[in-house]
Every structure is written in structure tokens, then in C-alpha cells.
MARTI-423583 format. One record per residue (C-alpha): x, y, z; chain. Coordinates in steps of 0.5 Angstrom, whole numbers. Example, Ala and Ser with C-alpha at 12.3 -4.5 7.8 and 13.67 -1.06 7.14 Angstrom:
! residues 2
+-------+-------+-------+------+
:     u :     v :     w : sero :
+-------+-------+-------+------+
:    25 :    -9 :    16 :    A :
:    27 :    -2 :    14 :    A :
+-------+-------+-------+------+
END
This chain:
! residues 483
+-------+-------+-------+------+
:     u :     v :     w : sero :
+-------+-------+-------+------+
:  -111 :   120 :   144 :    A :
:  -114 :   121 :   138 :    A :
:  -109 :   121 :   132 :    A :
:  -113 :   120 :   127 :    A :
:  -112 :   124 :   121 :    A :
:  -106 :   128 :   125 :    A :
:  -100 :   131 :   120 :    A :
:   -92 :   128 :   122 :    A :
:   -92 :   136 :   124 :    A :
:   -97 :   135 :   131 :    A :
:   -95 :   128 :   132 :    A :
:   -88 :   131 :   131 :    A :
:   -89 :   136 :   137 :    A :
:   -93 :   130 :   141 :    A :
:   -87 :   126 :   140 :    A :
:   -82 :   131 :   143 :    A :
:   -86 :   133 :   149 :    A :
:   -87 :   126 :   152 :    A :
:   -95 :   126 :   151 :    A :
:   -95 :   120 :   148 :    A :
:   -88 :   113 :   146 :    A :
:   -87 :   113 :   139 :    A :
:   -88 :   105 :   141 :    A :
:   -96 :   107 :   143 :    A :
:   -96 :   111 :   137 :    A :
:   -94 :   105 :   131 :    A :
:   -97 :   100 :   136 :    A :
:  -104 :   105 :   136 :    A :
:  -104 :   104 :   128 :    A :
:  -103 :    97 :   127 :    A :
:  -108 :    96 :   131 :    A :
:  -113 :   101 :   127 :    A :
:  -109 :    98 :   121 :    A :
:  -112 :    90 :   124 :    A :
:  -118 :    94 :   126 :    A :
:  -121 :    97 :   119 :    A :
:  -117 :    96 :   114 :    A :
:  -119 :    88 :   112 :    A :
:  -125 :    94 :   109 :    A :
:  -120 :    99 :   106 :    A :
:  -115 :    94 :   103 :    A :
:  -109 :    99 :   103 :    A :
:  -104 :    93 :   105 :    A :
:  -100 :    88 :   102 :    A :
:   -96 :    86 :   109 :    A :
:   -96 :    89 :   115 :    A :
:   -89 :    88 :   120 :    A :
:   -91 :    89 :   126 :    A :
:   -87 :    85 :   130 :    A :
:   -80 :    90 :   127 :    A :
:   -85 :    96 :   127 :    A :
:   -86 :    95 :   134 :    A :
:   -78 :    94 :   134 :    A :
:   -77 :   101 :   131 :    A :
:   -81 :   105 :   134 :    A :
:   -78 :   102 :   141 :    A :
:   -70 :   103 :   137 :    A :
:   -73 :   110 :   136 :    A :
:   -76 :   112 :   143 :    A :
:   -68 :   112 :   145 :    A :
:   -67 :   117 :   140 :    A :
:   -72 :   121 :   143 :    A :
:   -70 :   120 :   150 :    A :
:   -63 :   123 :   148 :    A :
:   -65 :   129 :   145 :    A :
:   -63 :   127 :   140 :    A :
:   -69 :   126 :   134 :    A :
:   -70 :   127 :   127 :    A :
:   -75 :   130 :   124 :    A :
:   -77 :   123 :   122 :    A :
:   -76 :   120 :   129 :    A :
:   -81 :   115 :   131 :    A :
:   -86 :   117 :   125 :    A :
:   -90 :   111 :   123 :    A :
:   -90 :   110 :   115 :    A :
:   -92 :   106 :   109 :    A :
:   -89 :   105 :   104 :    A :
:   -92 :   101 :    96 :    A :
:   -90 :    95 :    95 :    A :
:   -85 :    97 :    89 :    A :
:   -79 :   101 :    94 :    A :
:   -74 :    95 :    96 :    A :
:   -75 :    94 :   103 :    A :
:   -69 :    89 :   106 :    A :
:   -71 :    82 :   108 :    A :
:   -78 :    84 :   108 :    A :
:   -83 :    82 :   101 :    A :
:   -83 :    87 :    95 :    A :
:   -88 :    85 :    89 :    A :
:   -91 :    91 :    84 :    A :
:   -98 :    87 :    88 :    A :
:   -96 :    81 :    82 :    A :
:   -96 :    75 :    81 :    A :
:   -88 :    75 :    78 :    A :
:   -86 :    78 :    85 :    A :
:   -91 :    75 :    90 :    A :
:   -84 :    72 :    94 :    A :
:   -79 :    77 :    92 :    A :
:   -75 :    79 :    98 :    A :
:   -70 :    84 :    96 :    A :
:   -63 :    83 :   100 :    A :
:   -62 :    91 :    99 :    A :
:   -65 :    97 :   102 :    A :
:   -68 :   103 :    96 :    A :
:   -63 :   108 :    98 :    A :
:   -70 :   112 :   101 :    A :
:   -71 :   106 :   105 :    A :
:   -64 :   107 :   107 :    A :
:   -65 :   115 :   110 :    A :
:   -72 :   114 :   113 :    A :
:   -69 :   108 :   116 :    A :
:   -63 :   114 :   119 :    A :
:   -67 :   117 :   121 :    A :
:   -71 :   112 :   126 :    A :
:   -79 :   113 :   122 :    A :
:   -82 :   106 :   123 :    A :
:   -84 :   102 :   117 :    A :
:   -92 :    99 :   118 :    A :
:   -92 :    96 :   112 :    A :
:   -92 :    95 :   105 :    A :
:   -98 :    99 :   100 :    A :
:  -103 :    95 :    97 :    A :
:  -102 :    99 :    88 :    A :
:  -103 :    97 :    81 :    A :
:   -99 :    92 :    77 :    A :
:   -93 :    94 :    77 :    A :
:   -95 :   101 :    78 :    A :
:   -99 :   100 :    71 :    A :
:  -106 :   103 :    72 :    A :
:  -110 :   108 :    75 :    A :
:  -115 :   105 :    80 :    A :
:  -112 :   100 :    84 :    A :
:  -115 :    95 :    81 :    A :
:  -109 :    92 :    77 :    A :
:  -107 :    89 :    84 :    A :
:  -105 :    80 :    84 :    A :
:  -107 :    81 :    91 :    A :
:  -113 :    86 :    92 :    A :
:  -118 :    92 :    90 :    A :
:  -116 :    98 :    95 :    A :
:  -122 :   102 :    96 :    A :
:  -124 :   108 :    97 :    A :
:  -123 :   110 :   104 :    A :
:  -131 :   116 :   102 :    A :
:  -133 :   111 :    99 :    A :
:  -132 :   104 :    98 :    A :
:  -136 :   102 :    91 :    A :
:  -130 :   108 :    89 :    A :
:  -123 :   107 :    87 :    A :
:  -117 :   110 :    90 :    A :
:  -115 :   112 :    84 :    A :
:  -108 :   109 :    83 :    A :
:  -102 :   106 :    82 :    A :
:  -101 :   109 :    89 :    A :
:  -108 :   107 :    91 :    A :
:  -106 :   104 :    97 :    A :
:  -102 :   109 :   100 :    A :
:  -106 :   114 :    99 :    A :
:  -112 :   110 :   102 :    A :
:  -108 :   107 :   107 :    A :
:  -105 :   115 :   110 :    A :
:  -114 :   117 :   108 :    A :
:  -116 :   112 :   112 :    A :
:  -111 :   114 :   119 :    A :
:  -107 :   109 :   118 :    A :
:  -101 :   112 :   117 :    A :
:  -100 :   120 :   118 :    A :
:   -96 :   119 :   112 :    A :
:   -93 :   114 :   107 :    A :
:   -88 :   114 :   100 :    A :
:   -92 :   112 :    93 :    A :
:   -88 :   113 :    86 :    A :
:   -91 :   117 :    80 :    A :
:   -90 :   116 :    73 :    A :
:   -95 :   120 :    70 :    A :
:   -99 :   123 :    76 :    A :
:  -100 :   115 :    80 :    A :
:   -98 :   120 :    87 :    A :
:  -103 :   126 :    85 :    A :
:  -108 :   122 :    81 :    A :
:  -110 :   118 :    87 :    A :
:  -108 :   124 :    93 :    A :
:  -114 :   128 :    89 :    A :
:  -119 :   122 :    89 :    A :
:  -118 :   121 :    97 :    A :
:  -117 :   127 :   100 :    A :
:  -111 :   128 :   102 :    A :
:  -103 :   132 :    99 :    A :
:   -98 :   129 :    95 :    A :
:   -92 :   131 :    92 :    A :
:   -89 :   129 :    86 :    A :
:   -82 :   131 :    85 :    A :
:   -77 :   134 :    80 :    A :
:   -73 :   128 :    76 :    A :
:   -67 :   127 :    79 :    A :
:   -69 :   131 :    86 :    A :
:   -70 :   124 :    89 :    A :
:   -66 :   117 :    88 :    A :
:   -70 :   111 :    85 :    A :
:   -65 :   105 :    87 :    A :
:   -69 :   100 :    90 :    A :
:   -75 :   103 :    86 :    A :
:   -77 :    97 :    82 :    A :
:   -78 :   100 :    74 :    A :
:   -83 :   101 :    70 :    A :
:   -81 :   108 :    66 :    A :
:   -74 :   109 :    69 :    A :
:   -74 :   117 :    65 :    A :
:   -81 :   118 :    68 :    A :
:   -81 :   114 :    74 :    A :
:   -81 :   119 :    81 :    A :
:   -81 :   117 :    88 :    A :
:   -86 :   122 :    93 :    A :
:   -89 :   123 :    99 :    A :
:   -96 :   122 :   101 :    A :
:   -98 :   126 :   107 :    A :
:  -104 :   130 :   111 :    A :
:  -100 :   137 :   108 :    A :
:   -96 :   141 :   104 :    A :
:   -92 :   142 :   111 :    A :
:   -92 :   134 :   111 :    A :
:   -89 :   133 :   105 :    A :
:   -84 :   139 :   105 :    A :
:   -82 :   136 :   112 :    A :
:   -81 :   128 :   108 :    A :
:   -78 :   131 :   102 :    A :
:   -73 :   134 :   105 :    A :
:   -71 :   128 :   109 :    A :
:   -71 :   123 :   103 :    A :
:   -68 :   128 :    97 :    A :
:   -61 :   128 :    95 :    A :
:   -55 :   127 :    90 :    A :
:   -54 :   118 :    90 :    A :
:   -47 :   114 :    87 :    A :
:   -52 :   108 :    86 :    A :
:   -57 :   113 :    81 :    A :
:   -54 :   116 :    75 :    A :
:   -60 :   120 :    74 :    A :
:   -60 :   125 :    81 :    A :
:   -57 :   132 :    80 :    A :
:   -52 :   133 :    84 :    A :
:   -55 :   140 :    86 :    A :
:   -55 :   142 :    93 :    A :
:   -63 :   142 :    94 :    A :
:   -67 :   148 :    98 :    A :
:   -70 :   147 :   104 :    A :
:   -77 :   145 :   101 :    A :
:   -80 :   149 :   107 :    A :
:   -76 :   154 :   107 :    A :
:   -82 :   160 :   105 :    A :
:   -88 :   157 :   108 :    A :
:   -92 :   162 :   110 :    A :
:   -89 :   167 :   107 :    A :
:   -94 :   171 :   102 :    A :
:   -96 :   169 :    96 :    A :
:   -98 :   176 :    94 :    A :
:   -94 :   179 :    88 :    A :
:   -95 :   172 :    85 :    A :
:   -96 :   171 :    78 :    A :
:  -101 :   164 :    78 :    A :
:  -101 :   161 :    70 :    A :
:  -108 :   157 :    69 :    A :
:  -107 :   153 :    62 :    A :
:  -114 :   154 :    58 :    A :
:  -114 :   146 :    55 :    A :
:  -113 :   144 :    62 :    A :
:  -121 :   146 :    63 :    A :
:  -124 :   144 :    57 :    A :
:  -126 :   138 :    53 :    A :
:  -127 :   132 :    59 :    A :
:  -127 :   136 :    65 :    A :
:  -133 :   135 :    70 :    A :
:  -136 :   142 :    71 :    A :
:  -135 :   142 :    79 :    A :
:  -128 :   140 :    78 :    A :
:  -128 :   147 :    74 :    A :
:  -132 :   150 :    79 :    A :
:  -127 :   148 :    85 :    A :
:  -121 :   149 :    81 :    A :
:  -124 :   156 :    79 :    A :
:  -126 :   158 :    86 :    A :
:  -119 :   156 :    90 :    A :
:  -115 :   160 :    84 :    A :
:  -121 :   167 :    86 :    A :
:  -118 :   165 :    93 :    A :
:  -110 :   166 :    90 :    A :
:  -113 :   173 :    88 :    A :
:  -115 :   174 :    94 :    A :
:  -108 :   173 :    97 :    A :
:  -105 :   177 :    92 :    A :
:  -103 :   173 :    87 :    A :
:  -105 :   175 :    80 :    A :
:  -107 :   170 :    75 :    A :
:  -105 :   170 :    68 :    A :
:  -109 :   165 :    62 :    A :
:  -104 :   161 :    58 :    A :
:  -104 :   155 :    53 :    A :
:  -100 :   149 :    53 :    A :
:  -102 :   146 :    45 :    A :
:   -99 :   140 :    46 :    A :
:  -104 :   137 :    50 :    A :
:  -107 :   134 :    46 :    A :
:  -102 :   130 :    45 :    A :
:  -100 :   129 :    52 :    A :
:  -104 :   122 :    54 :    A :
:  -101 :   118 :    47 :    A :
:   -93 :   120 :    48 :    A :
:   -93 :   118 :    55 :    A :
:   -96 :   111 :    54 :    A :
:   -90 :   111 :    47 :    A :
:   -85 :   112 :    52 :    A :
:   -88 :   110 :    59 :    A :
:   -90 :   103 :    56 :    A :
:   -83 :   102 :    50 :    A :
:   -79 :   104 :    57 :    A :
:   -83 :    99 :    61 :    A :
:   -82 :    94 :    54 :    A :
:   -75 :    94 :    56 :    A :
:   -75 :    94 :    65 :    A :
:   -79 :    89 :    65 :    A :
:   -76 :    84 :    60 :    A :
:   -71 :    83 :    66 :    A :
:   -76 :    77 :    68 :    A :
:   -76 :    71 :    66 :    A :
:   -77 :    65 :    70 :    A :
:   -70 :    63 :    71 :    A :
:   -68 :    69 :    76 :    A :
:   -72 :    71 :    82 :    A :
:   -78 :    72 :    82 :    A :
:   -84 :    68 :    80 :    A :
:   -83 :    61 :    75 :    A :
:   -88 :    56 :    71 :    A :
:   -88 :    49 :    72 :    A :
:   -88 :    45 :    67 :    A :
:   -83 :    42 :    61 :    A :
:   -81 :    46 :    54 :    A :
:   -76 :    48 :    52 :    A :
:   -72 :    56 :    55 :    A :
:   -77 :    60 :    50 :    A :
:   -83 :    56 :    52 :    A :
:   -81 :    57 :    59 :    A :
:   -81 :    64 :    58 :    A :
:   -88 :    65 :    54 :    A :
:   -91 :    61 :    61 :    A :
:   -88 :    64 :    67 :    A :
:   -90 :    71 :    64 :    A :
:   -97 :    69 :    61 :    A :
:   -98 :    66 :    69 :    A :
:   -94 :    72 :    72 :    A :
:   -97 :    78 :    69 :    A :
:  -104 :    82 :    69 :    A :
:  -108 :    84 :    63 :    A :
:  -106 :    91 :    64 :    A :
:   -98 :    89 :    64 :    A :
:   -98 :    85 :    58 :    A :
:  -102 :    91 :    53 :    A :
:   -95 :    95 :    55 :    A :
:   -91 :    90 :    54 :    A :
:   -93 :    90 :    48 :    A :
:   -95 :    97 :    46 :    A :
:   -88 :    98 :    47 :    A :
:   -85 :    93 :    45 :    A :
:   -89 :    95 :    38 :    A :
:   -87 :   102 :    39 :    A :
:   -80 :   100 :    39 :    A :
:   -80 :    94 :    33 :    A :
:   -76 :    95 :    26 :    A :
:   -81 :   100 :    22 :    A :
:   -85 :   103 :    27 :    A :
:   -80 :   106 :    31 :    A :
:   -80 :   113 :    26 :    A :
:   -87 :   114 :    26 :    A :
:   -89 :   112 :    33 :    A :
:   -83 :   112 :    39 :    A :
:   -79 :   118 :    36 :    A :
:   -86 :   123 :    35 :    A :
:   -86 :   122 :    42 :    A :
:   -80 :   124 :    44 :    A :
:   -81 :   130 :    40 :    A :
:   -87 :   131 :    43 :    A :
:   -84 :   130 :    50 :    A :
:   -79 :   136 :    48 :    A :
:   -85 :   141 :    45 :    A :
:   -89 :   140 :    52 :    A :
:   -82 :   142 :    56 :    A :
:   -82 :   147 :    51 :    A :
:   -88 :   150 :    53 :    A :
:   -88 :   149 :    60 :    A :
:   -82 :   153 :    60 :    A :
:   -85 :   159 :    55 :    A :
:   -90 :   158 :    61 :    A :
:   -85 :   160 :    67 :    A :
:   -82 :   166 :    64 :    A :
:   -87 :   170 :    66 :    A :
:   -90 :   166 :    71 :    A :
:   -88 :   163 :    79 :    A :
:   -93 :   156 :    79 :    A :
:   -98 :   154 :    75 :    A :
:  -106 :   152 :    78 :    A :
:  -110 :   145 :    73 :    A :
:  -114 :   140 :    76 :    A :
:  -111 :   134 :    79 :    A :
:  -117 :   129 :    75 :    A :
:  -122 :   132 :    70 :    A :
:  -128 :   128 :    75 :    A :
:  -127 :   124 :    83 :    A :
:  -126 :   117 :    83 :    A :
:  -130 :   113 :    79 :    A :
:  -133 :   107 :    81 :    A :
:  -130 :   100 :    81 :    A :
:  -136 :    99 :    75 :    A :
:  -134 :   105 :    70 :    A :
:  -129 :   105 :    67 :    A :
:  -123 :   100 :    68 :    A :
:  -127 :    95 :    63 :    A :
:  -124 :   100 :    57 :    A :
:  -117 :   102 :    56 :    A :
:  -117 :   108 :    52 :    A :
:  -122 :   111 :    57 :    A :
:  -117 :   110 :    63 :    A :
:  -111 :   113 :    59 :    A :
:  -114 :   119 :    57 :    A :
:  -116 :   120 :    65 :    A :
:  -109 :   122 :    65 :    A :
:  -110 :   128 :    61 :    A :
:  -109 :   133 :    68 :    A :
:  -102 :   129 :    70 :    A :
:   -98 :   127 :    66 :    A :
:   -94 :   132 :    62 :    A :
:   -91 :   134 :    69 :    A :
:   -88 :   127 :    69 :    A :
:   -86 :   128 :    61 :    A :
:   -82 :   135 :    63 :    A :
:   -80 :   133 :    70 :    A :
:   -82 :   137 :    75 :    A :
:   -85 :   138 :    81 :    A :
:   -93 :   138 :    83 :    A :
:   -96 :   137 :    88 :    A :
:  -104 :   136 :    89 :    A :
:  -108 :   138 :    95 :    A :
:  -116 :   138 :    96 :    A :
:  -120 :   146 :    94 :    A :
:  -126 :   141 :    94 :    A :
:  -132 :   137 :    95 :    A :
:  -137 :   133 :    90 :    A :
:  -144 :   134 :    91 :    A :
:  -144 :   127 :    94 :    A :
:  -138 :   129 :    99 :    A :
:  -131 :   126 :    94 :    A :
:  -126 :   130 :    94 :    A :
:  -123 :   135 :    88 :    A :
:  -115 :   137 :    87 :    A :
:  -112 :   141 :    85 :    A :
:  -105 :   141 :    83 :    A :
:  -100 :   147 :    83 :    A :
:   -93 :   145 :    78 :    A :
:   -86 :   149 :    79 :    A :
:   -81 :   150 :    76 :    A :
:   -75 :   144 :    76 :    A :
:   -72 :   144 :    83 :    A :
:   -77 :   149 :    86 :    A :
:   -81 :   144 :    92 :    A :
:   -81 :   150 :    95 :    A :
:   -85 :   154 :    92 :    A :
:   -91 :   149 :    90 :    A :
:   -91 :   147 :    97 :    A :
:   -91 :   154 :   100 :    A :
:   -98 :   155 :    95 :    A :
:  -101 :   148 :    97 :    A :
:  -100 :   151 :   104 :    A :
:  -103 :   158 :   104 :    A :
:  -108 :   155 :   101 :    A :
:  -110 :   149 :   107 :    A :
:  -109 :   154 :   111 :    A :
:  -117 :   156 :   110 :    A :
:  -119 :   150 :   108 :    A :
:  -123 :   146 :   112 :    A :
:  -122 :   138 :   109 :    A :
:  -127 :   133 :   111 :    A :
:  -125 :   125 :   113 :    A :
:  -128 :   120 :   111 :    A :
:  -131 :   115 :   115 :    A :
:  -130 :   108 :   117 :    A :
+-------+-------+-------+------+
END
């Protein structure tokens, strides 16, 4: 059976029609991982035996006619989502041998449907980065060109789906970490509304910005997965108690009459011409469907990067203070007092990028600097939210590039933190405002590398962004990578 690039929807039909068993499907993906992933390095841990056991349990449910939408569907899981009994490393030496004693809420929900976990996926260390090159274990490569990055921090998740090692994966998005790698790897990634999916069991980077979401081969698949993992969780005080509408309820409906906001600042300095052309072409495609483009403005965009990095780094400084070499995780060897133990543990256990952000965040929160930096960043957070609210007074969705460029090479920009941070300009405002956004492929550059566009919606309006992405995907032909 040729399962490459099949969607969750297609696999669900094949499993229910008994064209393939869950165990056969799982083994096919595991075989491909064993053969091809040494080239890509998307997995940190492969769970072969337990995946087959889960698939066999799923098959019993299918045979009984009680299959849920994700029963028997293989998944890859980003390695900052806690999995009971399975190592969860955050791609860091600090947690290199950490085995959680509990399941993240999203993992309980997947297990409740008898989905199959193939393994844990590589990422930027503690989700800090846009290249998956800061991982302690390996540098994941882009399946379209192994000399280029897959994006980050969910680069392992995006590369896994792009390379057909799994039909879907879970990632986390703090400032674009689902959408940017989805753009680079030619797949679809959904960053849900903040508070719509539980973060219980997600190792924290920046708690007010982090959000778990799906990466898959289509917007429809992202909707299926979102429906399965969303909802209130008493273990996460930031989850919303509101009832969530079916994210697939508007799929297939006409987009005629909908207003698409096109913020001019997202198409100005720093955006590659090929990216602009592809996204503008996608807007024209929507116009041909009857939607109405509306040029709008977001003046605060120029302040988004400093605001994001001050807020996220301040929260990272607080969240990562728990890693002291005593409670769990890596502990440095050698003699010395308590303070010396902590210093050596953090020096040896954290990578350069994580240290950089901890230092930045600690500085921003320090006495004498709080008002000058962190407080101003929070003020900008409010301004950005206000500008989104103003746009949504008259428009249904917003369309922007997902990233200023296509995937860059490992020798381009990774050594320059400022350049890397500026590459997040198209994605960070969505996290700051807590809105839903989906990235889908809208073209390819002259070298055949995917170009992504983002569709941003109103809070808790995942159904609209999935409807819009699905409408575009129906007529757009994707080109799969060749490994």
C-alpha cells in the first residue's frame, strides 16, 4: 500500500473499510522511519513495540464498529509534550533522561481515541529557535532540501509529516513554531486560540504564549485533530470553559462575500518577492471565489519582535528556573556548595540559545529595567490586540505570509541571533493576541521550496480559518519531497 502523503481523512476511510489494518499501517510507517529518517533526523525516540501494541488495541475498536476519528491513526509527538513512561527531553541535555510519570492532557485525549504514538520528535531546545538546529541531539533537515532547515521549533513535527513518517503530528507554537516549519516543509499547521487546548503536560517556555496544535497534510485533518484535543481542562487554569464549535462545521461552504484583510506592513521590507507574489496570488484566488480583499494597516507590527522577545524571554527566565540539578533532570558532577551546583548544572545542561534568552529575560525583569523593557512590552501587547480587534470589526480573516522567506540553509543566519529573531515578524503577533491561525502551502520558489501563507481568524473561530484554508487547498496542487 502506498501511504505516502495520505491524509488522516483518507486513512480513516481505508481503516474503516478494512483495506488495511491499524497494525499494518503502523508497521508501514515504522519501516519508512527506519529506512528514511536517518537522513532527516526528525525523531528523537521511536516507540516501535508500543506503537504496534496500540495499533492492535485500535484494531479491536475498529472491528467492533466503534472507531473514533483518530482510532488507529499514527502520530508523531513533539518532544516537549509529556508522555508517561516515554522519555521527554525538550531536545536538551538538561532533560536527556527525563521520563514523565504522567500524561499530558492532549496525550490522554489521543489515547482515549486509540490513536497510535510512533515516537517523540526533534525540536529546538526548549522550543527556543526557528531552525531545529539548537537541539542537543541532532539537526533535523528539510525533506525538500537536506541542506536547508525545516524551521522551528516544531521542525521535527513538520519534517515528519512532510517526509511521510506519519500522517499527522503535534507541535507547540509560542511565536510561530507550528506555522513557520509547516511553511518551510510544505505541510499545514494550525496554531489554535490561546486557551482552547490544554497546556497541562506541555513543558513551559512562555506560558502566556505557548499553545499545542496539529500539523498534517491538510486543513481538514487539522480540524479533525483540533476537535479531538480542544476543550476545558481543570488541570490548566488558562483553558476556556466555553463550548467549542465543530472546527469542520464550515468546510465546503462558499467563501463568497467574506472579507479578507491584507495588512500592508506584512508585505513590505524584508519579505522576499517570490513570497509576496505567491501570497498575493492566493488572495486573487480567493477573490475569484467571491471573497473581497481589503487592504488594512497594523502600525504596531514594527514593534512586535522586541515585544515578543521581551515577554517570552521573561517568562522563560521564570519557567526554566526550576532546572537546578536537584529535583530532576541533569545534575553536574563535582564539588561545591548549592549555588555552585546550580551554576555548573545550568552551564552544562542548557545550550547557547536557551542561556541567551534566560539572560535577556532576567535582565528585563530586574529592578531598574522592568519599567523600561518588560512593562513597555506588555503595553505593546495590548496595542497589538487592539489593532487586531479593529481589523476584525469589518473583516472575517486576515491573510499574510507565514515567513519572510522560504527555508534557509544551515549556514545562513543561524549564527546571527538578531537575524533569526527578525524572521519571526510574520507570526509573533498572533501569539501576542492569542488568536487562531493556520499556515498552508500557497506556492513554491524557483528552487522548488514551499511557500506558506497564514490565515488568521477571530478568537475561537478555528472553523473559519480551516474553511478558508480548505477552500484554497482544494484547487492547489502540492509537490511532495523526494527522499
